[in-house]
C-alpha positions in Angstrom: 112.9 -53.4 2.5 109.4 -54.1 3.7 108.4 -50.5 3.4 109.6 -50.3 -0.2 107.5 -53.4 -1.0 104.4 -51.8 0.6 104.9 -48.6 -1.2 105.2 -50.5 -4.5 102.0 -52.3 -3.8 100.2 -49.1 -3.0 101.4 -47.6 -6.2 100.1 -50.5 -8.2 96.7 -50.3 -6.5 96.5 -46.5 -7.2 97.4 -47.1 -10.8 94.7 -49.8 -11.2 92.2 -47.5 -9.4 93.0 -44.5 -11.7 92.7 -46.8 -14.8 89.4 -48.1 -13.8 88.1 -44.6 -13.1 89.3 -43.4 -16.5 87.6 -46.4 -18.3 84.3 -45.7 -16.5 84.5 -42.0 -17.4 85.2 -42.8 -21.0 82.3 -45.2 -21.1 80.1 -42.6 -19.6 81.2 -40.0 -22.2 80.5 -42.5 -25.0 77.0 -43.2 -23.5 76.4 -39.5 -23.3 77.4 -38.9 -26.9 75.2 -41.8 -28.0 72.3 -40.4 -26.1 72.5 -37.0 -28.0 69.7 -37.1 -30.7 70.8 -36.6 -34.2 70.3 -33.0 -35.4 67.8 -32.5 -38.2 69.5 -32.2 -41.6 70.2 -28.6 -42.4 67.6 -27.1 -44.7 64.9 -29.8 -44.3 62.5 -27.3 -42.6 63.2 -24.8 -45.3 62.5 -27.3 -48.0 59.1 -28.2 -46.4 58.2 -24.5 -46.1 59.0 -24.0 -49.8 56.9 -27.0 -50.8 54.0 -25.6 -48.8 54.3 -22.2 -50.3 54.4 -23.7 -53.8 51.2 -25.6 -53.1 49.5 -22.5 -51.8 50.6 -20.6 -54.9 49.3 -23.3 -57.2 46.0 -23.4 -55.3 45.7 -19.6 -55.5 46.4 -19.7 -59.3 43.8 -22.4 -59.7 41.2 -20.3 -57.8 42.0 -17.2 -59.9 41.6 -19.2 -63.1 38.3 -20.6 -61.9 37.1 -17.1 -61.0 38.0 -15.8 -64.4 36.2 -18.7 -66.1 33.1 -18.0 -64.1 33.2 -14.3 -65.0 33.6 -15.1 -68.6 30.7 -17.5 -68.5 28.5 -14.9 -66.7 29.4 -12.3 -69.3 28.6 -14.7 -72.1 25.3 -15.5 -70.5 24.4 -11.8 -70.2 25.4 -11.2 -73.9 23.2 -14.2 -74.9 20.3 -12.8 -72.9 20.6 -9.3 -74.5 20.8 -10.9 -77.9 17.7 -13.0 -77.3 15.8 -9.9 -76.1 16.8 -8.0 -79.2 15.9 -10.9 -81.5 12.5 -11.1 -79.8 11.8 -7.3 -80.3 8.6 -6.7 -82.2 6.9 -3.7 -83.7 3.3 -3.2 -84.8 2.8 -1.5 -88.2 -0.7 -0.3 -89.0 -1.4 0.8 -92.6 -5.0 2.0 -93.0 -7.1 -0.7 -91.5 -4.4 -3.4 -91.9 -2.2 -4.5 -89.0 1.2 -6.2 -89.4 4.0 -7.4 -87.1 7.6 -6.6 -87.7 10.7 -8.1 -86.1 13.2 -5.4 -85.1 16.9 -5.2 -85.7 19.4 -4.6 -83.0 21.1 -1.2 -83.3 21.0 2.3 -82.0 18.4 3.5 -84.4 16.0 0.8 -83.3 16.7 1.6 -79.6 15.8 5.3 -80.2 12.7 4.4 -82.2 11.5 2.0 -79.5 11.9 4.8 -76.9 9.7 7.0 -79.0 7.1 4.3 -79.4 7.1 3.5 -75.7 6.1 7.2 -75.0 3.5 7.3 -77.8 2.7 5.5 -81.1 4.6 7.1 -84.0 2.4 8.1 -86.9 3.8 9.5 -90.2 2.5 10.2 -93.6 4.3 8.2 -96.3 4.4 8.8 -100.1 5.1 6.3 -102.9 8.4 6.5 -104.6 9.4 4.7 -107.8 6.9 2.0 -107.5 8.7 -0.1 -104.9 8.7 1.8 -101.6 6.9 4.1 -99.3 8.9 6.9 -97.6 8.0 9.4 -94.9 9.8 11.9 -92.6 10.1 10.9 -88.9 10.5 14.5 -87.8 13.6 13.7 -85.8 17.1 12.2 -86.4 18.0 8.7 -85.2 21.5 7.2 -84.9 22.6 5.6 -88.1 24.7 2.6 -89.0 24.3 2.7 -92.8 25.4 -0.2 -95.0 25.0 -0.8 -98.7 21.8 -2.9 -98.7 19.7 -4.7 -101.3 16.2 -4.5 -99.8 13.3 -6.9 -100.3 9.5 -6.6 -99.9 8.7 -6.2 -96.2 12.0 -4.5 -95.2 11.8 -1.3 -93.1 14.8 1.0 -93.1 16.1 4.4 -92.0 17.2 6.7 -94.8 19.4 9.8 -94.2 18.8 9.4 -90.4 15.3 10.9 -90.4 13.1 9.1 -93.0 11.5 5.7 -92.7 11.2 3.7 -95.8 9.0 0.6 -96.2 9.5 -1.6 -99.2 7.0 -3.6 -101.3 9.7 -4.0 -104.0 13.5 -4.1 -104.1 16.2 -1.4 -104.1 20.0 -1.2 -103.5 21.2 1.8 -101.4 22.9 2.7 -98.2 20.4 2.3 -95.3 20.2 1.5 -91.6 18.0 -1.5 -91.1 15.1 -1.2 -88.7 13.1 -4.4 -89.1 11.1 -6.6 -91.4 7.5 -7.6 -91.8 6.9 -11.1 -90.5 4.0 -12.0 -92.8 3.7 -10.3 -96.2 0.1 -11.5 -96.8 -1.8 -8.4 -97.9 1.3 -6.1 -97.5 1.5 -4.7 -101.0 -2.3 -4.3 -101.2 -2.3 -2.4 -97.9 0.4 0.0 -99.1 -1.5 0.7 -102.4 -0.3 3.1 -105.1 -0.6 6.5 -103.3 0.1 8.1 -100.0 -0.7 6.2 -96.8 -0.8 7.0 -93.1 1.3 4.5 -91.1 1.4 4.1 -87.3 4.3 2.3 -85.6 3.9 1.0 -82.0 5.5 -1.4 -79.6 4.2 -4.9 -79.6 3.2 -5.6 -76.0 
């Protein structure tokens, strides 16, 4: 009887011991689970990468636009410089003992004529025609850009690609403009009524 009672008590002790061990283990497991850091939300790193790529693309586009704008500004500045140089082009026209200055146009004929004058002054014999112009052969052909033109006194034009015409009156025809006399004082008198020798040179 006593042995049964002892065995029963031992069984109770074992049961209590096992129960306590289980509780301790469960608590340890809960603590272990609590100590595991939360995993980063799926896709968060990818979203950050995409944002960074978008910013880099935007910055790259902005740089490209700036570079294009700078190129356009540079080209515009070069065009303005060329235009100013052409506008400032001058030619000396000597008729007999009179000297006049002419402002040159900007075209292929003028470019070719300037090249000739830079090598040597160009001298031609010019004859009167119809009481409003002097015309003379240049001896060579220049590029043409003919337009129907109504000329005025002081205009200098290219006719048929190889003749220079200087006006002291007015006429309407298809010409390539070369330039215009700046100051007409004494112009008509210098040209006179007959043939004249005219020398064209670069104004330095």
